[in-house]
DRENDO-1510 file (C-alpha; in Angstrom, 1 decimal, always signed):
<recs>
REC; n; res; u; v; w
REC; 1; UNK; -23.6; +17.3; +28.1 .
REC; 2; UNK; -23.5; +18.5; +24.6 .
REC; 3; UNK; -19.8; +18.9; +24.1 .
REC; 4; UNK; -19.5; +15.3; +25.5 .
REC; 5; UNK; -22.2; +14.1; +23.2 .
REC; 6; UNK; -20.8; +15.6; +20.3 .
REC; 7; UNK; -17.5; +14.3; +21.3 .
REC; 8; UNK; -18.6; +10.8; +21.6 .
REC; 9; UNK; -20.6; +11.0; +18.4 .
REC; 10; UNK; -17.5; +12.2; +16.7 .
REC; 11; UNK; -16.0; +9.9; +14.2 .
REC; 12; UNK; -12.4; +10.2; +15.2 .
REC; 13; UNK; -13.7; +9.1; +19.0 .
REC; 14; UNK; -15.4; +5.8; +17.3 .
REC; 15; UNK; -11.7; +5.3; +15.3 .
REC; 16; UNK; -10.1; +5.6; +18.8 .
REC; 17; UNK; -12.1; +2.8; +19.8 .
REC; 18; UNK; -11.7; +0.5; +17.1 .
REC; 19; UNK; -7.9; +0.9; +17.2 .
REC; 20; UNK; -7.4; +0.5; +20.5 .
REC; 21; UNK; -10.2; -2.6; +20.7 .
REC; 22; UNK; -8.7; -4.4; +17.4 .
REC; 23; UNK; -5.3; -3.8; +18.8 .
REC; 24; UNK; -5.9; -5.8; +22.0 .
REC; 25; UNK; -8.1; -8.6; +19.9 .
REC; 26; UNK; -5.2; -8.7; +17.3 .
REC; 27; UNK; -2.4; -9.0; +19.8 .
REC; 28; UNK; -4.6; -11.7; +21.8 .
REC; 29; UNK; -4.3; -13.7; +18.9 .
REC; 30; UNK; -1.6; -13.2; +17.6 .
REC; 31; UNK; +1.0; -15.9; +17.1 .
REC; 32; UNK; +3.6; -15.8; +19.8 .
REC; 33; UNK; +6.7; -17.1; +18.5 .
REC; 34; UNK; +8.9; -17.7; +15.6 .
REC; 35; UNK; +7.1; -19.1; +12.6 .
REC; 36; UNK; +7.8; -20.3; +9.1 .
REC; 37; UNK; +8.9; -19.8; +5.9 .
REC; 38; UNK; +8.4; -16.0; +4.8 .
REC; 39; UNK; +7.5; -14.9; +8.0 .
REC; 40; UNK; +10.2; -16.4; +10.0 .
REC; 41; UNK; +12.5; -14.9; +7.2 .
REC; 42; UNK; +11.2; -11.4; +8.4 .
REC; 43; UNK; +11.7; -12.0; +11.7 .
REC; 44; UNK; +15.2; -13.2; +11.1 .
REC; 45; UNK; +15.7; -10.0; +8.8 .
REC; 46; UNK; +14.2; -7.6; +11.7 .
REC; 47; UNK; +16.6; -8.9; +14.4 .
REC; 48; UNK; +19.8; -9.2; +12.6 .
REC; 49; UNK; +19.5; -6.4; +9.9 .
REC; 50; UNK; +19.2; -8.9; +7.1 .
REC; 51; UNK; +17.6; -8.3; +3.7 .
REC; 52; UNK; +14.7; -10.3; +2.7 .
REC; 53; UNK; +13.1; -11.6; -0.6 .
REC; 54; UNK; +12.4; -9.7; -3.1 .
REC; 55; UNK; +11.2; -7.1; -3.3 .
REC; 56; UNK; +13.0; -7.4; +0.1 .
REC; 57; UNK; +10.5; -5.0; +1.3 .
REC; 58; UNK; +12.5; -2.4; +3.1 .
REC; 59; UNK; +9.7; -0.1; +4.3 .
REC; 60; UNK; +8.9; -3.4; +6.6 .
REC; 61; UNK; +12.0; -4.5; +7.2 .
REC; 62; UNK; +13.2; -1.0; +8.8 .
REC; 63; UNK; +10.0; -0.6; +10.6 .
REC; 64; UNK; +10.0; -4.1; +12.3 .
REC; 65; UNK; +13.7; -3.7; +13.2 .
REC; 66; UNK; +12.7; -0.4; +15.0 .
REC; 67; UNK; +9.8; -2.0; +17.0 .
REC; 68; UNK; +12.2; -5.1; +17.9 .
REC; 69; UNK; +14.9; -2.7; +19.4 .
REC; 70; UNK; +12.3; +0.0; +20.8 .
REC; 71; UNK; +9.6; -2.1; +22.6 .
REC; 72; UNK; +11.2; -3.9; +25.5 .
REC; 73; UNK; +8.5; -6.8; +26.4 .
REC; 74; UNK; +8.2; -10.5; +24.5 .
REC; 75; UNK; +10.2; -12.5; +22.3 .
REC; 76; UNK; +12.2; -10.7; +19.4 .
REC; 77; UNK; +10.2; -12.8; +16.9 .
REC; 78; UNK; +6.4; -11.5; +18.4 .
REC; 79; UNK; +8.1; -8.1; +18.5 .
REC; 80; UNK; +8.2; -8.3; +14.6 .
REC; 81; UNK; +4.7; -9.9; +14.7 .
REC; 82; UNK; +3.2; -6.8; +16.5 .
REC; 83; UNK; +4.1; -4.7; +13.8 .
REC; 84; UNK; +1.4; -6.3; +11.6 .
REC; 85; UNK; -1.2; -5.7; +14.7 .
REC; 86; UNK; -0.1; -2.4; +14.9 .
REC; 87; UNK; -0.8; -1.7; +11.7 .
REC; 88; UNK; -4.1; -3.8; +11.1 .
REC; 89; UNK; -5.6; -2.4; +14.2 .
REC; 90; UNK; -4.8; +1.3; +12.2 .
REC; 91; UNK; -6.1; +0.2; +9.0 .
REC; 92; UNK; -9.3; -0.7; +10.6 .
REC; 93; UNK; -9.2; +2.4; +12.4 .
REC; 94; UNK; -8.9; +4.7; +9.3 .
REC; 95; UNK; -11.5; +2.3; +7.8 .
REC; 96; UNK; -13.6; +3.6; +9.9 .
REC; 97; UNK; -13.3; +7.4; +9.2 .
REC; 98; UNK; -12.9; +6.5; +5.3 .
REC; 99; UNK; -16.2; +4.2; +5.3 .
REC; 100; UNK; -18.3; +7.2; +7.6 .
REC; 101; UNK; -17.0; +9.4; +4.4 .
REC; 102; UNK; -17.7; +7.6; +1.8 .
REC; 103; UNK; -21.1; +6.2; +3.2 .
REC; 104; UNK; -22.3; +9.5; +4.4 .
REC; 105; UNK; -23.5; +7.5; +7.7 .
REC; 106; UNK; -21.3; +7.2; +11.0 .
REC; 107; UNK; -23.2; +4.0; +11.6 .
REC; 108; UNK; -22.7; +2.6; +8.4 .
REC; 109; UNK; -18.8; +3.8; +8.6 .
REC; 110; UNK; -18.5; +1.5; +12.0 .
REC; 111; UNK; -20.3; -1.6; +11.0 .
REC; 112; UNK; -18.5; -1.8; +7.9 .
REC; 113; UNK; -15.1; -1.2; +9.8 .
REC; 114; UNK; -16.0; -3.8; +12.0 .
REC; 115; UNK; -17.0; -6.3; +9.8 .
REC; 116; UNK; -13.4; -5.8; +7.6 .
REC; 117; UNK; -11.4; -6.1; +10.6 .
REC; 118; UNK; -13.0; -9.2; +11.7 .
REC; 119; UNK; -12.9; -10.9; +7.9 .
REC; 120; UNK; -10.1; -13.9; +8.3 .
REC; 121; UNK; -8.0; -12.0; +5.7 .
REC; 122; UNK; -7.4; -9.1; +7.7 .
REC; 123; UNK; -7.4; -10.9; +11.0 .
REC; 124; UNK; -4.7; -13.3; +9.4 .
REC; 125; UNK; -2.7; -10.4; +7.9 .
REC; 126; UNK; -2.5; -8.8; +11.6 .
REC; 127; UNK; -1.4; -11.6; +13.1 .
REC; 128; UNK; +1.4; -13.0; +11.8 .
REC; 129; UNK; +4.8; -11.7; +10.8 .
REC; 130; UNK; +4.3; -11.0; +7.2 .
REC; 131; UNK; +3.6; -7.8; +4.7 .
REC; 132; UNK; +0.0; -7.6; +4.3 .
REC; 133; UNK; -1.3; -5.9; +7.3 .
REC; 134; UNK; +1.1; -2.7; +6.3 .
REC; 135; UNK; -0.1; -2.8; +2.6 .
REC; 136; UNK; -3.5; -2.9; +3.7 .
REC; 137; UNK; -2.7; +0.2; +5.9 .
REC; 138; UNK; -0.8; +2.4; +3.5 .
REC; 139; UNK; -4.0; +1.8; +1.0 .
REC; 140; UNK; -6.7; +3.0; +3.7 .
REC; 141; UNK; -4.4; +5.8; +4.5 .
REC; 142; UNK; -3.9; +6.7; +0.9 .
REC; 143; UNK; -8.0; +6.7; +0.9 .
REC; 144; UNK; -8.3; +8.8; +3.8 .
REC; 145; UNK; -5.7; +11.5; +2.3 .
REC; 146; UNK; -7.3; +11.5; -0.8 .
REC; 147; UNK; -11.1; +12.2; +0.2 .
REC; 148; UNK; -9.7; +14.9; +2.6 .
REC; 149; UNK; -7.6; +16.3; -0.5 .
REC; 150; UNK; -10.7; +16.3; -2.9 .
REC; 151; UNK; -12.4; +18.1; +0.4 .
REC; 152; UNK; -9.7; +20.9; +0.6 .
REC; 153; UNK; -7.0; +20.3; -2.2 .
REC; 154; UNK; -4.1; +22.3; -0.4 .
REC; 155; UNK; -0.4; +21.5; -1.2 .
REC; 156; UNK; +0.2; +20.0; +2.1 .
REC; 157; UNK; -2.5; +17.1; +1.6 .
REC; 158; UNK; -1.6; +17.1; -2.1 .
REC; 159; UNK; +2.0; +16.3; -0.6 .
REC; 160; UNK; +0.9; +13.7; +2.1 .
REC; 161; UNK; -1.3; +12.2; -1.1 .
REC; 162; UNK; +2.2; +11.7; -3.1 .
REC; 163; UNK; +4.1; +10.8; -0.3 .
REC; 164; UNK; +2.0; +7.9; +0.6 .
REC; 165; UNK; +1.6; +6.6; -3.0 .
REC; 166; UNK; +5.6; +6.8; -3.1 .
REC; 167; UNK; +6.1; +4.5; +0.0 .
REC; 168; UNK; +3.0; +2.6; -1.3 .
REC; 169; UNK; +4.2; +1.8; -4.5 .
REC; 170; UNK; +7.7; +1.3; -4.0 .
REC; 171; UNK; +6.7; -1.3; -1.2 .
REC; 172; UNK; +4.0; -3.8; -2.6 .
REC; 173; UNK; +3.1; -4.6; -6.1 .
REC; 174; UNK; -0.8; -4.5; -5.4 .
REC; 175; UNK; -0.5; -0.9; -4.6 .
REC; 176; UNK; +0.9; -0.2; -7.7 .
REC; 177; UNK; -1.8; -1.9; -9.6 .
REC; 178; UNK; -5.1; -1.3; -6.7 .
REC; 179; UNK; -4.3; +2.2; -5.0 .
REC; 180; UNK; -1.4; +4.1; -7.7 .
REC; 181; UNK; -4.4; +4.4; -10.3 .
REC; 182; UNK; -6.7; +5.9; -7.8 .
REC; 183; UNK; -4.9; +8.1; -6.7 .
REC; 184; UNK; -3.8; +9.5; -10.2 .
REC; 185; UNK; -7.2; +9.8; -11.1 .
REC; 186; UNK; -8.9; +11.7; -8.2 .
REC; 187; UNK; -5.7; +14.0; -8.4 .
REC; 188; UNK; -6.1; +14.8; -12.0 .
REC; 189; UNK; -10.0; +15.0; -11.6 .
REC; 190; UNK; -9.4; +17.5; -8.9 .
REC; 191; UNK; -6.6; +19.6; -10.7 .
REC; 192; UNK; -9.2; +20.2; -14.0 .
REC; 193; UNK; -11.9; +20.9; -11.2 .
REC; 194; UNK; -10.4; +23.4; -9.3 .
REC; 195; UNK; -6.9; +24.2; -11.0 .
REC; 196; UNK; -4.1; +24.9; -8.5 .
REC; 197; UNK; -0.2; +25.7; -9.1 .
REC; 198; UNK; +2.1; +22.3; -8.4 .
REC; 199; UNK; +4.2; +23.3; -5.2 .
REC; 200; UNK; +7.3; +21.4; -6.8 .
REC; 201; UNK; +9.6; +21.6; -4.0 .
REC; 202; UNK; +7.0; +20.6; -1.2 .
REC; 203; UNK; +6.3; +17.5; -4.0 .
REC; 204; UNK; +10.0; +16.6; -4.5 .
REC; 205; UNK; +10.6; +16.3; -0.6 .
REC; 206; UNK; +7.6; +13.9; -0.6 .
REC; 207; UNK; +9.2; +11.8; -3.0 .
REC; 208; UNK; +12.6; +11.8; -1.3 .
REC; 209; UNK; +11.2; +10.9; +2.0 .
REC; 210; UNK; +9.1; +7.8; +0.4 .
REC; 211; UNK; +11.7; +6.8; -1.5 .
REC; 212; UNK; +14.3; +6.9; +1.5 .
REC; 213; UNK; +13.5; +3.5; +3.4 .
REC; 214; UNK; +14.6; +1.7; +0.0 .
REC; 215; UNK; +18.1; +3.0; +0.5 .
REC; 216; UNK; +18.2; +0.2; +3.5 .
REC; 217; UNK; +19.0; -2.9; +0.9 .
REC; 218; UNK; +21.8; -0.7; -0.7 .
REC; 219; UNK; +23.0; +0.6; +2.7 .
REC; 220; UNK; +23.8; -3.3; +3.5 .
REC; 221; UNK; +25.4; -4.2; +0.8 .
REC; 222; UNK; +27.6; -1.6; +0.7 .
REC; 223; UNK; +28.4; -2.7; +4.5 .
REC; 224; UNK; +28.4; -6.8; +3.5 .
REC; 225; UNK; +28.7; -6.9; +0.3 .
REC; 226; UNK; +29.4; -8.6; -2.5 .
REC; 227; UNK; +28.8; -11.6; -1.6 .
REC; 228; UNK; +29.2; -15.1; -3.4 .
REC; 229; UNK; +25.7; -15.9; -4.6 .
REC; 230; UNK; +25.4; -18.7; -2.0 .
REC; 231; UNK; +23.7; -19.4; +1.3 .
REC; 232; UNK; +22.0; -16.0; +1.6 .
REC; 233; UNK; +25.3; -14.5; +2.0 .
REC; 234; UNK; +25.8; -16.2; +5.5 .
REC; 235; UNK; +27.2; -16.3; +7.9 .
REC; 236; UNK; +28.5; -13.1; +7.5 .
REC; 237; UNK; +24.6; -11.4; +7.0 .
REC; 238; UNK; +21.6; -12.3; +5.6 .
REC; 239; UNK; +21.1; -11.1; +2.2 .
REC; 240; UNK; +18.5; -13.3; +0.0 .
REC; 241; UNK; +20.2; -13.9; -3.1 .
REC; 242; UNK; +23.8; -13.0; -1.8 .
REC; 243; UNK; +24.1; -10.8; -4.8 .
REC; 244; UNK; +27.6; -10.2; -6.1 .
REC; 245; UNK; +27.3; -6.5; -7.7 .
REC; 246; UNK; +25.3; -3.8; -7.5 .
REC; 247; UNK; +23.1; -4.6; -10.6 .
REC; 248; UNK; +21.9; -7.9; -8.6 .
REC; 249; UNK; +20.5; -5.7; -5.7 .
REC; 250; UNK; +18.7; -3.6; -7.9 .
REC; 251; UNK; +17.1; -6.8; -9.8 .
REC; 252; UNK; +16.4; -8.0; -6.2 .
REC; 253; UNK; +14.5; -4.8; -5.3 .
REC; 254; UNK; +12.6; -4.8; -8.5 .
REC; 255; UNK; +11.4; -8.4; -8.0 .
REC; 256; UNK; +14.2; -10.6; -9.3 .
REC; 257; UNK; +14.0; -13.8; -11.2 .
REC; 258; UNK; +11.6; -14.9; -8.1 .
REC; 259; UNK; +9.1; -12.1; -9.3 .
REC; 260; UNK; +9.5; -13.0; -13.1 .
REC; 261; UNK; +7.8; -15.7; -14.9 .
REC; 262; UNK; +4.9; -16.7; -12.4 .
REC; 263; UNK; +2.3; -14.5; -14.3 .
REC; 264; UNK; +0.4; -15.9; -17.5 .
REC; 265; UNK; -2.5; -15.1; -19.6 .
REC; 266; UNK; -5.4; -17.4; -17.8 .
REC; 267; UNK; -7.0; -20.3; -20.1 .
REC; 268; UNK; -10.5; -20.7; -20.0 .
REC; 269; UNK; -10.6; -23.4; -17.6 .
REC; 270; UNK; -8.2; -21.7; -15.1 .
REC; 271; UNK; -10.2; -18.1; -15.0 .
REC; 272; UNK; -13.0; -20.3; -14.9 .
REC; 273; UNK; -11.3; -22.2; -11.3 .
REC; 274; UNK; -10.0; -19.3; -9.8 .
REC; 275; UNK; -13.0; -16.9; -10.3 .
REC; 276; UNK; -15.1; -19.8; -8.5 .
REC; 277; UNK; -12.0; -19.7; -6.0 .
REC; 278; UNK; -12.5; -16.2; -5.4 .
REC; 279; UNK; -16.2; -16.0; -4.9 .
REC; 280; UNK; -16.0; -18.7; -2.2 .
REC; 281; UNK; -13.2; -16.8; -1.0 .
REC; 282; UNK; -15.3; -13.5; -0.8 .
REC; 283; UNK; -18.3; -15.6; +0.8 .
REC; 284; UNK; -15.4; -17.3; +3.5 .
REC; 285; UNK; -14.4; -13.5; +4.4 .
REC; 286; UNK; -17.6; -11.4; +4.4 .
REC; 287; UNK; -20.4; -14.5; +5.2 .
REC; 288; UNK; -23.4; -14.4; +3.5 .
REC; 289; UNK; -25.1; -11.6; +5.3 .
REC; 290; UNK; -21.6; -9.3; +4.2 .
REC; 291; UNK; -22.5; -10.6; +0.7 .
REC; 292; UNK; -25.9; -10.3; +0.7 .
REC; 293; UNK; -25.4; -6.3; +1.9 .
REC; 294; UNK; -22.4; -5.7; -0.7 .
REC; 295; UNK; -24.8; -6.7; -3.4 .
REC; 296; UNK; -27.3; -3.9; -2.1 .
REC; 297; UNK; -24.5; -1.6; -1.6 .
REC; 298; UNK; -23.2; -2.3; -5.2 .
REC; 299; UNK; -26.8; -1.9; -6.7 .
REC; 300; UNK; -27.3; +1.7; -5.3 .
REC; 301; UNK; -23.7; +2.8; -6.1 .
REC; 302; UNK; -24.2; +1.7; -9.9 .
REC; 303; UNK; -27.8; +4.4; -9.6 .
REC; 304; UNK; -26.6; +7.0; -7.4 .
REC; 305; UNK; -22.7; +7.1; -7.0 .
REC; 306; UNK; -21.2; +5.9; -10.0 .
REC; 307; UNK; -17.6; +7.7; -9.3 .
REC; 308; UNK; -17.7; +6.0; -6.1 .
REC; 309; UNK; -18.4; +2.5; -7.7 .
REC; 310; UNK; -15.6; +3.3; -10.3 .
REC; 311; UNK; -13.2; +4.0; -7.6 .
REC; 312; UNK; -14.3; +0.5; -5.9 .
REC; 313; UNK; -13.9; -1.4; -9.4 .
REC; 314; UNK; -10.4; +0.3; -10.0 .
REC; 315; UNK; -9.3; -1.3; -6.5 .
REC; 316; UNK; -10.8; -4.3; -6.7 .
REC; 317; UNK; -10.6; -5.3; -10.4 .
REC; 318; UNK; -6.7; -5.3; -10.6 .
REC; 319; UNK; -6.5; -7.8; -7.6 .
REC; 320; UNK; -8.9; -10.0; -9.3 .
REC; 321; UNK; -6.8; -10.0; -12.5 .
REC; 322; UNK; -3.8; -10.4; -10.4 .
REC; 323; UNK; -4.9; -13.6; -8.7 .
REC; 324; UNK; -6.3; -14.7; -12.1 .
REC; 325; UNK; -3.0; -14.2; -13.9 .
REC; 326; UNK; -1.2; -16.3; -10.8 .
REC; 327; UNK; -3.4; -19.4; -11.5 .
REC; 328; UNK; -4.0; -22.2; -9.2 .
REC; 329; UNK; +0.0; -23.2; -8.8 .
REC; 330; UNK; +0.2; -20.4; -6.4 .
REC; 331; UNK; -0.7; -21.7; -2.4 .
REC; 332; UNK; -0.9; -18.8; -1.0 .
REC; 333; UNK; -3.3; -16.8; -3.9 .
REC; 334; UNK; -5.6; -15.8; -0.8 .
REC; 335; UNK; -3.7; -12.9; +0.1 .
REC; 336; UNK; -3.2; -10.9; -3.0 .
REC; 337; UNK; -7.4; -11.0; -2.7 .
REC; 338; UNK; -6.9; -8.1; +0.3 .
REC; 339; UNK; -7.4; -5.3; -1.8 .
REC; 340; UNK; -10.8; -6.8; -3.1 .
REC; 341; UNK; -12.0; -6.9; +0.4 .
REC; 342; UNK; -11.6; -3.2; +0.7 .
REC; 343; UNK; -13.8; -2.6; -2.4 .
REC; 344; UNK; -16.6; -4.9; -1.2 .
REC; 345; UNK; -16.5; -3.0; +2.1 .
REC; 346; UNK; -17.1; -0.1; +0.3 .
REC; 347; UNK; -20.3; -1.6; -1.2 .
REC; 348; UNK; -21.1; -2.9; +2.2 .
REC; 349; UNK; -21.2; +0.5; +3.6 .
REC; 350; UNK; -23.1; +1.8; +0.6 .
REC; 351; UNK; -25.8; -1.4; +1.2 .
REC; 352; UNK; -25.6; -1.0; +4.9 .
REC; 353; UNK; -26.8; +3.0; +4.6 .
REC; 354; UNK; -29.4; +1.9; +2.1 .
REC; 355; UNK; -30.9; +0.1; +4.5 .
REC; 356; UNK; -30.9; +2.5; +7.7 .
REC; 357; UNK; -32.3; +5.3; +5.3 .
REC; 358; UNK; -34.8; +2.6; +4.2 .
REC; 359; UNK; -35.9; +2.1; +7.7 .
REC; 360; UNK; -35.6; +5.6; +8.4 .
REC; 361; UNK; -38.8; +5.9; +6.1 .
REC; 362; UNK; -40.6; +2.8; +7.4 .
REC; 363; UNK; -42.7; +4.2; +10.4 .
REC; 364; UNK; -45.7; +1.9; +10.7 .
REC; 365; UNK; -45.3; +1.6; +14.6 .
REC; 366; UNK; -43.6; +4.2; +16.8 .
REC; 367; UNK; -40.3; +2.0; +17.0 .
REC; 368; UNK; -36.6; +3.1; +16.9 .
REC; 369; UNK; -36.1; +1.0; +13.6 .
REC; 370; UNK; -32.8; +2.8; +12.1 .
REC; 371; UNK; -31.3; +2.1; +15.8 .
REC; 372; UNK; -32.8; -1.7; +16.1 .
REC; 373; UNK; -31.7; -2.3; +12.7 .
REC; 374; UNK; -28.1; -1.0; +13.7 .
REC; 375; UNK; -27.8; -3.1; +16.7 .
REC; 376; UNK; -28.8; -6.1; +14.6 .
REC; 377; UNK; -25.7; -5.7; +12.1 .
REC; 378; UNK; -23.6; -5.0; +14.7 .
REC; 379; UNK; -24.8; -8.3; +16.8 .
REC; 380; UNK; -24.3; -10.0; +13.4 .
REC; 381; UNK; -21.0; -8.9; +12.9 .
REC; 382; UNK; -19.5; -9.7; +16.6 .
REC; 383; UNK; -20.9; -13.1; +16.1 .
REC; 384; UNK; -19.7; -13.7; +12.6 .
REC; 385; UNK; -16.3; -12.5; +14.3 .
REC; 386; UNK; -16.7; -15.1; +17.0 .
REC; 387; UNK; -17.2; -17.7; +14.4 .
REC; 388; UNK; -13.8; -17.1; +12.9 .
REC; 389; UNK; -12.1; -16.8; +16.0 .
REC; 390; UNK; -11.1; -20.6; +16.2 .
REC; 391; UNK; -9.7; -20.2; +12.7 .
REC; 392; UNK; -7.7; -17.4; +12.9 .
REC; 393; UNK; -6.4; -17.8; +16.5 .
REC; 394; UNK; -2.8; -17.9; +16.6 .
REC; 395; UNK; -2.2; -17.8; +20.4 .
REC; 396; UNK; -1.3; -21.6; +20.9 .
REC; 397; UNK; +0.9; -21.6; +17.4 .
REC; 398; UNK; +4.2; -22.8; +19.1 .
REC; 399; UNK; +4.7; -26.1; +16.6 .
REC; 400; UNK; +7.7; -24.4; +14.9 .
REC; 401; UNK; +9.9; -24.0; +17.7 .
REC; 402; UNK; +8.9; -27.1; +19.5 .
REC; 403; UNK; +9.8; -28.7; +16.0 .
REC; 404; UNK; +13.1; -26.7; +15.9 .
REC; 405; UNK; +13.9; -28.0; +19.6 .
REC; 406; UNK; +13.4; -31.3; +19.0 .
REC; 407; UNK; +15.6; -31.3; +16.0 .
REC; 408; UNK; +18.4; -29.6; +17.7 .
REC; 409; UNK; +17.9; -32.3; +20.6 .
REC; 410; UNK; +19.0; -34.9; +18.1 .
REC; 411; UNK; +21.8; -33.3; +16.3 .
REC; 412; UNK; +25.3; -34.1; +17.0 .
REC; 413; UNK; +28.1; -31.6; +16.9 .
REC; 414; UNK; +29.0; -30.1; +14.1 .
REC; 415; UNK; +26.0; -31.4; +11.8 .
REC; 416; UNK; +24.6; -30.1; +8.4 .
REC; 417; UNK; +20.7; -30.0; +8.1 .
REC; 418; UNK; +19.6; -29.5; +4.4 .
REC; 419; UNK; +15.9; -28.6; +4.3 .
REC; 420; UNK; +13.3; -26.9; +2.8 .
REC; 421; UNK; +12.6; -22.8; +2.7 .
REC; 422; UNK; +9.3; -23.9; +5.2 .
REC; 423; UNK; +11.6; -25.2; +8.0 .
REC; 424; UNK; +14.5; -24.1; +7.0 .
REC; 425; UNK; +14.1; -20.4; +8.0 .
REC; 426; UNK; +13.0; -21.4; +11.7 .
REC; 427; UNK; +16.0; -22.9; +12.2 .
REC; 428; UNK; +17.7; -20.0; +10.4 .
REC; 429; UNK; +16.5; -17.6; +13.2 .
REC; 430; UNK; +17.0; -19.6; +16.3 .
REC; 431; UNK; +20.5; -19.9; +14.9 .
REC; 432; UNK; +21.6; -16.3; +14.0 .
REC; 433; UNK; +19.1; -14.3; +15.8 .
REC; 434; UNK; +19.2; -16.6; +19.0 .
REC; 435; UNK; +22.5; -18.0; +18.9 .
REC; 436; UNK; +21.3; -21.9; +19.3 .
REC; 437; UNK; +23.3; -24.9; +18.0 .
REC; 438; UNK; +26.1; -22.3; +16.5 .
REC; 439; UNK; +28.0; -25.4; +15.7 .
REC; 440; UNK; +25.1; -26.8; +13.4 .
REC; 441; UNK; +24.8; -25.4; +9.3 .
REC; 442; UNK; +21.6; -24.8; +8.3 .
REC; 443; UNK; +21.3; -25.4; +4.2 .
REC; 444; UNK; +18.1; -24.0; +3.1 .
REC; 445; UNK; +17.4; -25.2; -0.4 .
REC; 446; UNK; +14.4; -27.1; -2.5 .
REC; 447; UNK; +15.4; -30.5; -3.5 .
REC; 448; UNK; +14.2; -29.5; -7.5 .
REC; 449; UNK; +16.8; -26.8; -7.1 .
REC; 450; UNK; +19.6; -28.7; -6.1 .
REC; 451; UNK; +19.3; -32.6; -5.7 .
REC; 452; UNK; +19.7; -33.2; -1.7 .
REC; 453; UNK; +22.1; -35.9; -2.3 .
REC; 454; UNK; +24.5; -34.7; -4.8 .
REC; 455; UNK; +24.9; -31.7; -2.5 .
REC; 456; UNK; +25.6; -33.5; +0.7 .
REC; 457; UNK; +28.0; -35.4; -1.2 .
REC; 458; UNK; +29.4; -32.2; -2.8 .
REC; 459; UNK; +29.4; -29.7; +0.0 .
REC; 460; UNK; +29.7; -31.8; +3.2 .
REC; 461; UNK; +31.7; -35.0; +2.6 .
REC; 462; UNK; +33.0; -35.6; +5.9 .
REC; 463; UNK; +30.5; -34.0; +8.3 .
REC; 464; UNK; +27.4; -35.7; +9.5 .
REC; 465; UNK; +24.4; -34.6; +7.4 .
REC; 466; UNK; +20.3; -34.7; +8.2 .
REC; 467; UNK; +17.4; -33.8; +6.0 .
REC; 468; UNK; +14.0; -32.2; +6.8 .
REC; 469; UNK; +10.8; -32.7; +5.5 .
REC; 470; UNK; +8.7; -35.3; +4.1 .
REC; 471; UNK; +9.2; -38.8; +2.4 .
REC; 472; UNK; +9.2; -37.7; -1.4 .
REC; 473; UNK; +11.8; -35.3; -0.2 .
REC; 474; UNK; +14.5; -38.0; +0.3 .
REC; 475; UNK; +12.9; -40.8; -1.7 .
REC; 476; UNK; +15.8; -42.8; -3.4 .
REC; 477; UNK; +18.4; -41.3; -0.6 .
REC; 478; UNK; +19.3; -43.8; +2.2 .
REC; 479; UNK; +18.2; -42.1; +5.4 .
REC; 480; UNK; +17.2; -43.3; +8.7 .
REC; 481; UNK; +14.0; -41.5; +10.4 .
REC; 482; UNK; +15.1; -39.8; +13.5 .
REC; 483; UNK; +11.7; -37.8; +14.1 .
REC; 484; UNK; +8.5; -38.6; +12.5 .
REC; 485; UNK; +5.7; -35.7; +13.3 .
REC; 486; UNK; +2.9; -34.7; +11.1 .
REC; 487; UNK; +4.6; -31.2; +10.6 .
REC; 488; UNK; +7.7; -32.5; +8.8 .
REC; 489; UNK; +10.3; -35.7; +9.7 .
REC; 490; UNK; +14.4; -35.5; +10.6 .
REC; 491; UNK; +16.3; -37.6; +8.5 .
REC; 492; UNK; +19.7; -39.1; +9.0 .
REC; 493; UNK; +21.9; -40.1; +6.0 .
REC; 494; UNK; +23.8; -43.0; +5.9 .
REC; 495; UNK; +27.3; -43.3; +4.2 .
</recs>
């Protein structure tokens, strides 16, 4: 019985429960089919071996392609989303171990990990084909490795830290800003405290393994390139930007023109607007109880554990500055606040632990106050998660395939569809990943980049041309509305 009790109370057993539980939750609420925009592009790239938009995300593409070809169930598009499901669930499981170590309380670690898993930001990242669930997993895995490295600074654990740092730093800019500095601070602090010789060979191997996935775009360019700079390299292969030479490939891998020029030093009005927006976002993520617990925990850390407080600020502060520099013009800015959720979760864990310890000291009546408090916080967390279910559940999100199917039914043979990125990538997925309507050409271009009418007359003078968008997309063009839906419209060009 003693062994069973010890097993049940083990943080690793708790992590397994969280991993399986959140994997089921995310799988049941994940988008079941092809999506739109960036998500559809990731689904297309995984299925046909393409290279997505900058920074090309080779680690994500390689892993999602492996899931598509190794997992035998469900549509290919859903199998790409399944990678996000697995990464999100593993992140919650690992975070329960990390928060238990940081707070010093198994109950505080469990409650905090559960709250993090239920936040709309994490839940959304884990239920669509996007790069952010893997980003969070890499960040939490690095935190877990750093914790063990501090406790036992062996060369193998240092190699794991270097491997995760290399993978993450080459994966996403947020990792470079929010996680790599933490690793550097912790490793330097441990080196000054313990002193050890650098296992150079082992570290070089770790760096090499971390860099290896990023050979994928280079291999694909060697196989299919050079391209002509048009149509994403299609129909020969999908390669965003259709690079014409090797330096173009390296430029895309480092961010390309699409990533340059999007940041600016915010003025006072923009900074105030975005700061208030992020404050509302944090309230939306954690709710009043989570915000209150985080404020309590932050106060406790400021007094008793300033190093942990500093680490949390080092994680969340750059994310805050990143969003400020983006400004109000970037519609998907909430995705870039995800590291702030990790920071706030650290504060929450400290707050939960402080309240439980206070409950242990309050004994006017012989009741199990700490247990009752923990149960109450778990119930509140579950209620908050249930409240957010409607906003995060994507199980019925089939509008993109339904719209694309309706478009296919209206298109004559040999037609051309000129469309925005959002709708166009869904059609590209159906065309090249599933072989739907191979006679139709999908031309994805924004009207601000190349006016649609001029493009149609220049490139397709002898083919029937259709546009997908909204009335403002075809303003000034002689068109007939073929499909009128809230999601998007289909127009036929009248010549």
